[in-house]
C-alpha positions, -999 to +999 in steps of 0.1 A: +594+580+527+582+564+494+552+541+499+566+505+497+556+480+470+533+454+486+517+478+511+494+508+511+500+534+538+470+546+557+478+580+572+447+579+595+460+549+614+497+553+605+496+516+594+508+496+564+480+475+549+489+447+524+482+455+488+470+421+475+478+426+439+514+437+446+517+409+472+509+384+444+537+398+423+562+397+452+554+361+460+558+351+424+590+370+422+604+351+452+592+318+438+607+323+403+640+336+418+644+306+442+637+283+413+667+297+395+651+321+371+674+351+362+660+385+372+661+397+335+639+367+326+615+375+355+614+411+342+603+398+308+578+374+323+562+402+344+561+426+314+543+399+293+518+394+322+513+431+324+523+433+361+527+468+375+531+482+410+523+517+424+557+531+411+556+516+376+570+484+362+595+460+376+633+461+368+661+439+382+674+466+406+639+469+422+636+432+424+670+428+442+660+455+466+626+439+473+641+404+478+666+417+503+642+440+522+634+430+558+602+450+554+586+419+540+594+398+571+578+424+594+606+449+601+608+487+598+641+503+589+651+535+607+685+549+598+705+517+594+687+497+621+657+474+618+629+473+643+598+450+646+568+466+629+531+461+633+524+453+597+517+417+583+548+401+567+546+389+531+576+365+532+585+340+559+619+344+576+630+311+561+621+323+526+640+356+532+671+338+544+670+317+512+665+348+490+695+367+506+717+336+504+709+332+467+714+369+460+748+368+477+758+337+457+749+354+424+768+385+435+798+363+442+794+346+409+796+380+392+828+388+410+844+355+400+833+355+364+826+391+354+793+380+340+764+399+355+736+376+367+708+376+342+727+397+317+725+371+289+687+367+288+673+334+275+638+321+274+648+290+293+673+306+316+672+289+350+648+261+339+672+236+323+690+209+342+714+182+330+698+147+331+733+131+335+748+151+363+721+174+376+740+206+367+724+236+353+724+245+316+733+280+306+737+301+274+771+300+257+785+315+225+798+291+200+835+285+209+844+287+172+829+322+169+850+347+148+845+384+148+822+395+120+804+361+118+768+355+129+767+346+166+754+311+174+744+305+210+741+271+227+726+257+259+754+238+276+758+220+309+781+239+333+798+206+341+807+201+304+816+237+295+834+242+328+828+280+326+822+285+363+842+261+385+818+259+414+789+251+391+805+218+380+787+187+392+806+161+373+838+171+354+834+141+331+799+150+320+795+148+282+758+155+280+745+171+247+748+208+239+716+223+224+715+250+198+695+277+216+672+287+188+663+250+181+656+241+217+636+272+223+615+265+192+609+229+203+597+240+236+574+267+221+560+242+197+550+219+226+535+249+245+514+258+215+501+222+213+491+224+250+473+257+243+453+241+215+444+210+235+410+213+252+419+187+278 
């Protein structure tokens, strides 16, 4: 079997020992995902940080597999069954339940909308929330777009654009839409200021 990310196999003891560097990556992956960050965005963040594991670099397929795996809550899979293992878990069972629930919700969203989760990558994906209704903001193409014209993308509250019914918090929300390039640039400018501030 392939040596799992997060653990190093010791053939002398037939034991899985935690790989601390890969454990850090797994915990950060879970934290970002539970905070609403799309997997494609996490992939970009990990590449920018130079994160690697024993099999290479992260991609969304590997991430989904890791987030669902019961290995990280202390189980070993044999055929299609899971059995308690002797290795140290990396995730708590509560975290694992939340991860699987969110993965299932995103898969359901894909079935309803035809939009693959994380397919439309944005710098601020999963980080923007509406101050009026608490709904999430997401990337949308200008509704007046015509074939052959330059594409203009906007960050819009799900409640206002009503693109995904179950994401609507307040059907009467009229909070502002933001042109994506302008809001991205505003955020990057603030980050640069923080980077230059010695305090």
